[in-house]
LOVEX-809177 format. One record per residue (C-alpha): residue number from 1; residue in one letter; chain; x, y, z. Coordinates in nm, 3 decimals. Example, Ala and Ser with C-alpha at 12.3 -4.5 7.8 and 13.67 -1.06 7.14 Angstrom:
! residues 2
+-----+----+----+---------+---------+---------+
:   i : aa : ch :      px :      py :      pz :
+-----+----+----+---------+---------+---------+
:   1 :  A :  A :   1.230 :  -0.450 :   0.780 :
:   2 :  S :  A :   1.367 :  -0.106 :   0.714 :
+-----+----+----+---------+---------+---------+
//
This chain:
! residues 331
+-----+----+----+---------+---------+---------+
:   i : aa : ch :      px :      py :      pz :
+-----+----+----+---------+---------+---------+
:   1 :  M :  A :  -1.329 : -19.182 :   1.826 :
:   2 :  P :  A :  -1.336 : -19.014 :   1.519 :
:   3 :  I :  A :  -1.122 : -19.157 :   1.237 :
:   4 :  K :  A :  -0.914 : -18.936 :   1.027 :
:   5 :  F :  A :  -0.731 : -18.978 :   0.661 :
:   6 :  T :  A :  -0.564 : -18.863 :   0.380 :
:   7 :  V :  A :  -0.767 : -18.801 :   0.048 :
:   8 :  Y :  A :  -0.635 : -18.680 :  -0.289 :
:   9 :  K :  A :  -0.939 : -18.424 :  -0.401 :
:  10 :  G :  A :  -1.009 : -18.243 :  -0.714 :
:  11 :  S :  A :  -1.066 : -17.897 :  -0.763 :
:  12 :  K :  A :  -1.090 : -17.615 :  -1.024 :
:  13 :  D :  A :  -0.707 : -17.517 :  -0.917 :
:  14 :  G :  A :  -0.602 : -17.886 :  -0.977 :
:  15 :  I :  A :  -0.580 : -18.203 :  -0.762 :
:  16 :  K :  A :  -0.490 : -18.121 :  -0.389 :
:  17 :  Q :  A :  -0.413 : -18.337 :  -0.093 :
:  18 :  A :  A :  -0.663 : -18.294 :   0.195 :
:  19 :  Q :  A :  -0.781 : -18.451 :   0.545 :
:  20 :  T :  A :  -1.116 : -18.602 :   0.591 :
:  21 :  E :  A :  -1.308 : -18.748 :   0.895 :
:  22 :  R :  A :  -1.547 : -19.006 :   0.982 :
:  23 :  G :  A :  -1.727 : -19.079 :   1.316 :
:  24 :  D :  A :  -1.721 : -19.423 :   1.509 :
:  25 :  L :  A :  -1.788 : -19.732 :   1.297 :
:  26 :  E :  A :  -2.160 : -19.784 :   1.309 :
:  27 :  R :  A :  -2.356 : -20.086 :   1.182 :
:  28 :  D :  A :  -2.170 : -20.270 :   0.914 :
:  29 :  D :  A :  -1.901 : -20.001 :   0.849 :
:  30 :  V :  A :  -1.563 : -20.118 :   0.772 :
:  31 :  L :  A :  -1.232 : -19.921 :   0.808 :
:  32 :  V :  A :  -1.002 : -20.026 :   0.496 :
:  33 :  R :  A :  -0.659 : -19.907 :   0.457 :
:  34 :  V :  A :  -0.608 : -19.850 :   0.101 :
:  35 :  T :  A :  -0.319 : -20.024 :  -0.047 :
:  36 :  H :  A :  -0.401 : -19.977 :  -0.451 :
:  37 :  S :  A :  -0.628 : -19.771 :  -0.634 :
:  38 :  G :  A :  -0.724 : -19.804 :  -1.014 :
:  39 :  V :  A :  -0.730 : -19.491 :  -1.237 :
:  40 :  C :  A :  -1.021 : -19.456 :  -1.415 :
:  41 :  G :  A :  -1.163 : -19.242 :  -1.705 :
:  42 :  T :  A :  -1.415 : -19.119 :  -1.487 :
:  43 :  D :  A :  -1.161 : -18.967 :  -1.235 :
:  44 :  V :  A :  -1.026 : -18.722 :  -1.515 :
:  45 :  H :  A :  -1.409 : -18.618 :  -1.580 :
:  46 :  Y :  A :  -1.403 : -18.541 :  -1.196 :
:  47 :  Q :  A :  -1.089 : -18.388 :  -1.148 :
:  48 :  S :  A :  -1.187 : -18.049 :  -1.135 :
:  49 :  V :  A :  -1.497 : -18.104 :  -0.894 :
:  50 :  D :  A :  -1.475 : -18.041 :  -0.510 :
:  51 :  M :  A :  -1.461 : -18.388 :  -0.417 :
:  52 :  A :  A :  -1.229 : -18.694 :  -0.312 :
:  53 :  L :  A :  -1.119 : -18.886 :  -0.642 :
:  54 :  G :  A :  -1.112 : -19.273 :  -0.709 :
:  55 :  H :  A :  -1.356 : -19.537 :  -0.711 :
:  56 :  E :  A :  -1.132 : -19.846 :  -0.785 :
:  57 :  G :  A :  -0.997 : -19.925 :  -0.462 :
:  58 :  T :  A :  -0.819 : -20.239 :  -0.269 :
:  59 :  G :  A :  -0.683 : -20.267 :   0.064 :
:  60 :  I :  A :  -0.677 : -20.437 :   0.399 :
:  61 :  V :  A :  -0.973 : -20.453 :   0.656 :
:  62 :  E :  A :  -0.813 : -20.257 :   0.954 :
:  63 :  E :  A :  -1.156 : -20.224 :   1.190 :
:  64 :  T :  A :  -1.497 : -20.342 :   1.160 :
:  65 :  G :  A :  -1.844 : -20.205 :   1.286 :
:  66 :  P :  A :  -2.060 : -20.401 :   1.528 :
:  67 :  D :  A :  -2.290 : -20.555 :   1.258 :
:  68 :  V :  A :  -2.017 : -20.670 :   1.026 :
:  69 :  K :  A :  -2.049 : -21.034 :   0.980 :
:  70 :  L :  A :  -1.836 : -21.167 :   0.693 :
:  71 :  M :  A :  -1.506 : -20.965 :   0.712 :
:  72 :  K :  A :  -1.247 : -20.956 :   0.965 :
:  73 :  K :  A :  -0.927 : -20.749 :   1.015 :
:  74 :  G :  A :  -0.661 : -20.856 :   0.779 :
:  75 :  D :  A :  -0.903 : -20.952 :   0.508 :
:  76 :  R :  A :  -0.808 : -20.806 :   0.165 :
:  77 :  V :  A :  -1.112 : -20.637 :   0.002 :
:  78 :  G :  A :  -1.215 : -20.402 :  -0.277 :
:  79 :  W :  A :  -1.473 : -20.184 :  -0.377 :
:  80 :  G :  A :  -1.607 : -19.983 :  -0.690 :
:  81 :  Y :  A :  -1.862 : -19.752 :  -0.824 :
:  82 :  E :  A :  -2.163 : -19.802 :  -0.599 :
:  83 :  H :  A :  -2.166 : -19.750 :  -0.217 :
:  84 :  D :  A :  -2.514 : -19.814 :  -0.125 :
:  85 :  C :  A :  -2.858 : -19.894 :  -0.244 :
:  86 :  C :  A :  -3.228 : -19.841 :  -0.094 :
:  87 :  G :  A :  -3.264 : -20.232 :  -0.060 :
:  88 :  H :  A :  -3.626 : -20.242 :  -0.103 :
:  89 :  C :  A :  -3.721 : -20.128 :  -0.439 :
:  90 :  P :  A :  -3.771 : -20.357 :  -0.717 :
:  91 :  Q :  A :  -3.437 : -20.317 :  -0.891 :
:  92 :  C :  A :  -3.278 : -20.389 :  -0.540 :
:  93 :  L :  A :  -3.487 : -20.698 :  -0.479 :
:  94 :  T :  A :  -3.431 : -20.856 :  -0.829 :
:  95 :  G :  A :  -3.066 : -20.774 :  -0.851 :
:  96 :  W :  A :  -3.021 : -20.463 :  -1.061 :
:  97 :  E :  A :  -2.940 : -20.241 :  -0.739 :
:  98 :  T :  A :  -2.695 : -20.018 :  -0.970 :
:  99 :  L :  A :  -3.052 : -19.907 :  -1.133 :
: 100 :  C :  A :  -3.189 : -19.798 :  -0.771 :
: 101 :  R :  A :  -3.324 : -19.459 :  -0.770 :
: 102 :  E :  A :  -3.166 : -19.400 :  -0.424 :
: 103 :  R :  A :  -2.809 : -19.570 :  -0.500 :
: 104 :  K :  A :  -2.540 : -19.391 :  -0.373 :
: 105 :  M :  A :  -2.258 : -19.357 :  -0.669 :
: 106 :  Y :  A :  -1.900 : -19.219 :  -0.700 :
: 107 :  G :  A :  -1.937 : -18.831 :  -0.803 :
: 108 :  S :  A :  -2.287 : -18.817 :  -0.663 :
: 109 :  A :  A :  -2.247 : -18.927 :  -0.287 :
: 110 :  D :  A :  -2.009 : -18.974 :   0.005 :
: 111 :  L :  A :  -1.775 : -18.684 :  -0.170 :
: 112 :  D :  A :  -1.566 : -18.669 :   0.100 :
: 113 :  Q :  A :  -1.372 : -18.999 :   0.051 :
: 114 :  G :  A :  -1.240 : -19.203 :  -0.243 :
: 115 :  S :  A :  -0.988 : -19.455 :  -0.343 :
: 116 :  F :  A :  -0.726 : -19.206 :  -0.391 :
: 117 :  A :  A :  -0.658 : -19.193 :  -0.032 :
: 118 :  S :  A :  -0.493 : -19.360 :   0.284 :
: 119 :  H :  A :  -0.808 : -19.515 :   0.427 :
: 120 :  A :  A :  -1.178 : -19.515 :   0.371 :
: 121 :  V :  A :  -1.480 : -19.641 :   0.556 :
: 122 :  W :  A :  -1.754 : -19.860 :   0.333 :
: 123 :  R :  A :  -2.041 : -20.066 :   0.433 :
: 124 :  E :  A :  -1.953 : -20.422 :   0.475 :
: 125 :  A :  A :  -2.258 : -20.494 :   0.203 :
: 126 :  F :  A :  -2.063 : -20.309 :  -0.070 :
: 127 :  L :  A :  -1.725 : -20.454 :  -0.027 :
: 128 :  F :  A :  -1.579 : -20.739 :  -0.220 :
: 129 :  K :  A :  -1.320 : -20.981 :  -0.100 :
: 130 :  V :  A :  -1.015 : -21.014 :  -0.334 :
: 131 :  P :  A :  -0.975 : -21.382 :  -0.422 :
: 132 :  D :  A :  -0.670 : -21.563 :  -0.272 :
: 133 :  N :  A :  -0.500 : -21.600 :  -0.604 :
: 134 :  M :  A :  -0.534 : -21.248 :  -0.693 :
: 135 :  S :  A :  -0.331 : -20.936 :  -0.589 :
: 136 :  N :  A :  -0.472 : -20.637 :  -0.502 :
: 137 :  E :  A :  -0.269 : -20.451 :  -0.760 :
: 138 :  D :  A :  -0.445 : -20.654 :  -1.030 :
: 139 :  A :  A :  -0.779 : -20.667 :  -0.870 :
: 140 :  A :  A :  -0.806 : -20.280 :  -0.818 :
: 141 :  P :  A :  -0.886 : -20.200 :  -1.218 :
: 142 :  L :  A :  -1.128 : -20.493 :  -1.190 :
: 143 :  M :  A :  -1.368 : -20.286 :  -0.936 :
: 144 :  C :  A :  -1.476 : -20.081 :  -1.220 :
: 145 :  G :  A :  -1.332 : -20.150 :  -1.545 :
: 146 :  G :  A :  -1.364 : -20.524 :  -1.509 :
: 147 :  S :  A :  -1.702 : -20.475 :  -1.349 :
: 148 :  T :  A :  -1.830 : -20.271 :  -1.634 :
: 149 :  V :  A :  -1.741 : -20.504 :  -1.926 :
: 150 :  F :  A :  -1.824 : -20.809 :  -1.738 :
: 151 :  N :  A :  -2.197 : -20.670 :  -1.695 :
: 152 :  A :  A :  -2.228 : -20.583 :  -2.061 :
: 153 :  I :  A :  -2.136 : -20.947 :  -2.130 :
: 154 :  H :  A :  -2.400 : -21.060 :  -1.874 :
: 155 :  A :  A :  -2.663 : -20.810 :  -1.947 :
: 156 :  A :  A :  -2.645 : -20.890 :  -2.352 :
: 157 :  E :  A :  -2.648 : -21.265 :  -2.255 :
: 158 :  I :  A :  -2.350 : -21.329 :  -2.487 :
: 159 :  R :  A :  -2.324 : -21.698 :  -2.519 :
: 160 :  P :  A :  -1.986 : -21.893 :  -2.584 :
: 161 :  T :  A :  -2.084 : -21.931 :  -2.945 :
: 162 :  A :  A :  -2.125 : -21.574 :  -3.023 :
: 163 :  R :  A :  -1.899 : -21.333 :  -3.228 :
: 164 :  V :  A :  -1.798 : -21.085 :  -3.016 :
: 165 :  G :  A :  -1.690 : -20.751 :  -3.169 :
: 166 :  I :  A :  -1.500 : -20.528 :  -2.946 :
: 167 :  V :  A :  -1.436 : -20.163 :  -3.046 :
: 168 :  G :  A :  -1.108 : -20.009 :  -2.889 :
: 169 :  V :  A :  -0.814 : -20.149 :  -2.724 :
: 170 :  G :  A :  -0.793 : -19.960 :  -2.399 :
: 171 :  G :  A :  -0.851 : -19.969 :  -2.026 :
: 172 :  L :  A :  -1.208 : -20.134 :  -2.109 :
: 173 :  G :  A :  -1.140 : -20.300 :  -2.424 :
: 174 :  H :  A :  -0.833 : -20.491 :  -2.344 :
: 175 :  L :  A :  -1.017 : -20.623 :  -2.042 :
: 176 :  A :  A :  -1.336 : -20.711 :  -2.248 :
: 177 :  I :  A :  -1.102 : -20.933 :  -2.493 :
: 178 :  Q :  A :  -0.996 : -21.136 :  -2.225 :
: 179 :  F :  A :  -1.305 : -21.187 :  -2.057 :
: 180 :  A :  A :  -1.496 : -21.284 :  -2.385 :
: 181 :  A :  A :  -1.192 : -21.492 :  -2.506 :
: 182 :  K :  A :  -1.189 : -21.702 :  -2.179 :
: 183 :  M :  A :  -1.570 : -21.725 :  -2.229 :
: 184 :  G :  A :  -1.522 : -21.937 :  -2.561 :
: 185 :  C :  A :  -1.629 : -21.655 :  -2.782 :
: 186 :  Q :  A :  -1.474 : -21.562 :  -3.137 :
: 187 :  V :  A :  -1.342 : -21.214 :  -3.021 :
: 188 :  V :  A :  -1.332 : -20.963 :  -3.324 :
: 189 :  V :  A :  -1.114 : -20.633 :  -3.250 :
: 190 :  F :  A :  -1.147 : -20.296 :  -3.409 :
: 191 :  S :  A :  -0.901 : -20.042 :  -3.351 :
: 192 :  G :  A :  -0.777 : -19.740 :  -3.509 :
: 193 :  T :  A :  -0.429 : -19.839 :  -3.650 :
: 194 :  D :  A :  -0.246 : -20.187 :  -3.648 :
: 195 :  S :  A :  -0.047 : -20.069 :  -3.327 :
: 196 :  K :  A :  -0.209 : -20.271 :  -3.075 :
: 197 :  K :  A :  -0.257 : -20.563 :  -3.309 :
: 198 :  E :  A :   0.004 : -20.808 :  -3.161 :
: 199 :  E :  A :  -0.116 : -20.701 :  -2.810 :
: 200 :  A :  A :  -0.462 : -20.780 :  -2.883 :
: 201 :  K :  A :  -0.406 : -21.132 :  -3.020 :
: 202 :  K :  A :  -0.214 : -21.226 :  -2.718 :
: 203 :  L :  A :  -0.509 : -21.115 :  -2.502 :
: 204 :  G :  A :  -0.744 : -21.336 :  -2.671 :
: 205 :  A :  A :  -0.845 : -21.168 :  -3.017 :
: 206 :  S :  A :  -0.909 : -21.423 :  -3.315 :
: 207 :  E :  A :  -0.949 : -21.127 :  -3.556 :
: 208 :  F :  A :  -0.824 : -20.753 :  -3.558 :
: 209 :  Y :  A :  -0.914 : -20.475 :  -3.800 :
: 210 :  A :  A :  -0.790 : -20.141 :  -3.844 :
: 211 :  T :  A :  -1.059 : -19.866 :  -3.918 :
: 212 :  K :  A :  -0.870 : -19.532 :  -3.938 :
: 213 :  G :  A :  -0.960 : -19.395 :  -4.273 :
: 214 :  V :  A :  -1.171 : -19.701 :  -4.374 :
: 215 :  K :  A :  -1.523 : -19.654 :  -4.571 :
: 216 :  E :  A :  -1.614 : -19.999 :  -4.524 :
: 217 :  L :  A :  -1.533 : -20.278 :  -4.317 :
: 218 :  K :  A :  -1.488 : -20.613 :  -4.454 :
: 219 :  I :  A :  -1.442 : -20.891 :  -4.191 :
: 220 :  K :  A :  -1.470 : -21.261 :  -4.211 :
: 221 :  A :  A :  -1.841 : -21.304 :  -4.099 :
: 222 :  P :  A :  -2.079 : -21.086 :  -3.910 :
: 223 :  V :  A :  -2.057 : -21.026 :  -3.530 :
: 224 :  D :  A :  -2.341 : -21.115 :  -3.261 :
: 225 :  N :  A :  -2.223 : -20.860 :  -3.026 :
: 226 :  L :  A :  -2.079 : -20.521 :  -3.025 :
: 227 :  I :  A :  -1.926 : -20.397 :  -2.702 :
: 228 :  V :  A :  -1.806 : -20.023 :  -2.763 :
: 229 :  T :  A :  -1.535 : -19.917 :  -2.520 :
: 230 :  T :  A :  -1.387 : -19.618 :  -2.701 :
: 231 :  S :  A :  -1.372 : -19.273 :  -2.516 :
: 232 :  S :  A :  -1.641 : -19.135 :  -2.765 :
: 233 :  Q :  A :  -1.908 : -19.284 :  -2.972 :
: 234 :  P :  A :  -1.785 : -19.450 :  -3.294 :
: 235 :  D :  A :  -1.911 : -19.391 :  -3.667 :
: 236 :  W :  A :  -2.217 : -19.607 :  -3.643 :
: 237 :  N :  A :  -2.244 : -19.631 :  -4.004 :
: 238 :  L :  A :  -1.915 : -19.825 :  -4.000 :
: 239 :  Y :  A :  -2.033 : -20.114 :  -3.788 :
: 240 :  L :  A :  -2.402 : -20.144 :  -3.872 :
: 241 :  S :  A :  -2.308 : -20.317 :  -4.186 :
: 242 :  V :  A :  -2.090 : -20.598 :  -4.011 :
: 243 :  L :  A :  -2.372 : -20.680 :  -3.743 :
: 244 :  S :  A :  -2.566 : -21.021 :  -3.769 :
: 245 :  P :  A :  -2.956 : -20.976 :  -3.738 :
: 246 :  G :  A :  -3.072 : -20.941 :  -3.406 :
: 247 :  A :  A :  -2.708 : -20.835 :  -3.288 :
: 248 :  V :  A :  -2.674 : -20.674 :  -2.943 :
: 249 :  I :  A :  -2.470 : -20.321 :  -2.915 :
: 250 :  S :  A :  -2.329 : -20.243 :  -2.571 :
: 251 :  P :  A :  -2.223 : -19.889 :  -2.580 :
: 252 :  L :  A :  -1.967 : -19.813 :  -2.282 :
: 253 :  S :  A :  -1.842 : -19.492 :  -2.416 :
: 254 :  V :  A :  -1.900 : -19.219 :  -2.149 :
: 255 :  D :  A :  -2.018 : -18.951 :  -2.420 :
: 256 :  D :  A :  -2.241 : -18.637 :  -2.349 :
: 257 :  N :  A :  -2.355 : -18.615 :  -2.681 :
: 258 :  D :  A :  -2.686 : -18.764 :  -2.786 :
: 259 :  L :  A :  -2.683 : -19.116 :  -2.946 :
: 260 :  K :  A :  -2.752 : -19.091 :  -3.341 :
: 261 :  I :  A :  -2.775 : -19.406 :  -3.504 :
: 262 :  P :  A :  -2.898 : -19.496 :  -3.850 :
: 263 :  Y :  A :  -3.279 : -19.571 :  -3.773 :
: 264 :  M :  A :  -3.356 : -19.817 :  -4.068 :
: 265 :  P :  A :  -3.072 : -20.072 :  -4.013 :
: 266 :  L :  A :  -3.163 : -20.088 :  -3.672 :
: 267 :  L :  A :  -3.531 : -20.153 :  -3.742 :
: 268 :  L :  A :  -3.488 : -20.408 :  -4.054 :
: 269 :  N :  A :  -3.220 : -20.572 :  -3.889 :
: 270 :  G :  A :  -3.376 : -20.620 :  -3.529 :
: 271 :  L :  A :  -3.081 : -20.485 :  -3.366 :
: 272 :  R :  A :  -3.080 : -20.419 :  -2.985 :
: 273 :  I :  A :  -2.888 : -20.133 :  -2.795 :
: 274 :  Q :  A :  -2.853 : -20.241 :  -2.469 :
: 275 :  G :  A :  -2.730 : -19.957 :  -2.195 :
: 276 :  D :  A :  -2.518 : -20.053 :  -1.908 :
: 277 :  I :  A :  -2.308 : -19.952 :  -1.632 :
: 278 :  V :  A :  -2.116 : -20.130 :  -1.342 :
: 279 :  S :  A :  -2.238 : -20.471 :  -1.226 :
: 280 :  S :  A :  -2.466 : -20.568 :  -0.937 :
: 281 :  R :  A :  -2.269 : -20.714 :  -0.623 :
: 282 :  Q :  A :  -2.361 : -21.063 :  -0.726 :
: 283 :  I :  A :  -2.241 : -21.029 :  -1.088 :
: 284 :  H :  A :  -1.919 : -20.835 :  -0.945 :
: 285 :  R :  A :  -1.853 : -21.159 :  -0.735 :
: 286 :  E :  A :  -1.874 : -21.357 :  -1.026 :
: 287 :  M :  A :  -1.658 : -21.151 :  -1.218 :
: 288 :  L :  A :  -1.388 : -21.138 :  -0.968 :
: 289 :  E :  A :  -1.410 : -21.563 :  -0.924 :
: 290 :  F :  A :  -1.371 : -21.583 :  -1.303 :
: 291 :  A :  A :  -1.113 : -21.340 :  -1.326 :
: 292 :  A :  A :  -0.948 : -21.544 :  -1.066 :
: 293 :  F :  A :  -0.994 : -21.857 :  -1.225 :
: 294 :  H :  A :  -0.893 : -21.770 :  -1.581 :
: 295 :  N :  A :  -0.592 : -21.565 :  -1.441 :
: 296 :  I :  A :  -0.771 : -21.255 :  -1.614 :
: 297 :  K :  A :  -0.531 : -20.936 :  -1.518 :
: 298 :  P :  A :  -0.520 : -20.589 :  -1.664 :
: 299 :  V :  A :  -0.239 : -20.451 :  -1.839 :
: 300 :  K :  A :  -0.106 : -20.187 :  -1.614 :
: 301 :  M :  A :   0.114 : -19.890 :  -1.540 :
: 302 :  T :  A :   0.192 : -19.802 :  -1.178 :
: 303 :  Y :  A :   0.262 : -19.511 :  -0.979 :
: 304 :  P :  A :   0.278 : -19.404 :  -0.620 :
: 305 :  L :  A :  -0.031 : -19.314 :  -0.427 :
: 306 :  T :  A :   0.086 : -18.950 :  -0.362 :
: 307 :  L :  A :  -0.035 : -18.640 :  -0.469 :
: 308 :  D :  A :   0.260 : -18.638 :  -0.750 :
: 309 :  G :  A :   0.159 : -18.990 :  -0.852 :
: 310 :  V :  A :  -0.218 : -18.903 :  -0.875 :
: 311 :  K :  A :  -0.143 : -18.606 :  -1.093 :
: 312 :  E :  A :   0.081 : -18.815 :  -1.296 :
: 313 :  S :  A :  -0.152 : -19.084 :  -1.368 :
: 314 :  L :  A :  -0.440 : -18.854 :  -1.464 :
: 315 :  K :  A :  -0.227 : -18.654 :  -1.691 :
: 316 :  T :  A :  -0.110 : -18.991 :  -1.876 :
: 317 :  L :  A :  -0.454 : -19.122 :  -1.886 :
: 318 :  E :  A :  -0.598 : -18.763 :  -2.020 :
: 319 :  D :  A :  -0.329 : -18.765 :  -2.277 :
: 320 :  G :  A :  -0.410 : -19.115 :  -2.423 :
: 321 :  K :  A :  -0.124 : -19.272 :  -2.306 :
: 322 :  M :  A :  -0.203 : -19.527 :  -2.054 :
: 323 :  R :  A :  -0.137 : -19.855 :  -2.135 :
: 324 :  Y :  A :  -0.403 : -19.983 :  -2.029 :
: 325 :  R :  A :  -0.483 : -19.929 :  -1.659 :
: 326 :  G :  A :  -0.324 : -19.696 :  -1.416 :
: 327 :  V :  A :  -0.276 : -19.819 :  -1.088 :
: 328 :  L :  A :  -0.184 : -19.608 :  -0.772 :
: 329 :  V :  A :   0.009 : -19.809 :  -0.507 :
: 330 :  A :  A :   0.053 : -19.708 :  -0.165 :
: 331 :  Q :  A :   0.389 : -19.623 :  -0.058 :
+-----+----+----+---------+---------+---------+
//
């Protein structure tokens, strides 16, 4: 029997409510009733595209396919940016399935469903159980935002003894501060003005520097890692001077412009630029466990999971007024 549910889609004429349909559950398919969805900057980029929006979903299992082994009706689960992969390429077999050439990602596959919806159908293999001591509301923004910054920390092999610079205190940055601080790192935050200084300190920052109008950064000591979480690329000249020899730069900004960075400082100081996207499934699981153990939570603004709520949350994010992750709550 076909499964029908509501989705909120992007279009050239604005966000629209629509119906989508999936067939009977097969293999390891799982039907999830959406209870919450994070609102991510990527959703803003896709709001004029003819596709179902949202990729930071949490909800409750309502029905399972014949090959589902670990999940049952009533379980709380979530999902993120990736929906599937080939399972047999070198990347998949070594735990880097997010780099699989046949990966299925938000915005390029399964365009008929997302987390701005009443339900969704996903493979059990790409769903994650929400920890018992974590709410669905807090878990939703971790499914992409938390996954992305945690993967940057993992890929750069950041150590507890490192001085970690974080550029930007927003949807990604405020989570990166918490993860790095709970790992024992010295967290050095860079933001345009002092308006977020006290909040950054409460989240775990040990140092804070305002950068607007600054020609040269003067900090206590160089940083070993730099995680860039701003919506566009920073002034690289400003930051290269405060990096330790051998430092790793992790740029997480979604920016269509070319990466243009001073060449000789990169060469002479042995700097590394580490490209990153969301984490593989095992690292994602570890992120959720770490967040649950250390009580890491997103600072969030909530909206109803309705057409008006979707529109309002996206506008708030687009206007730069979100502090710091939006969460849509099913009514």
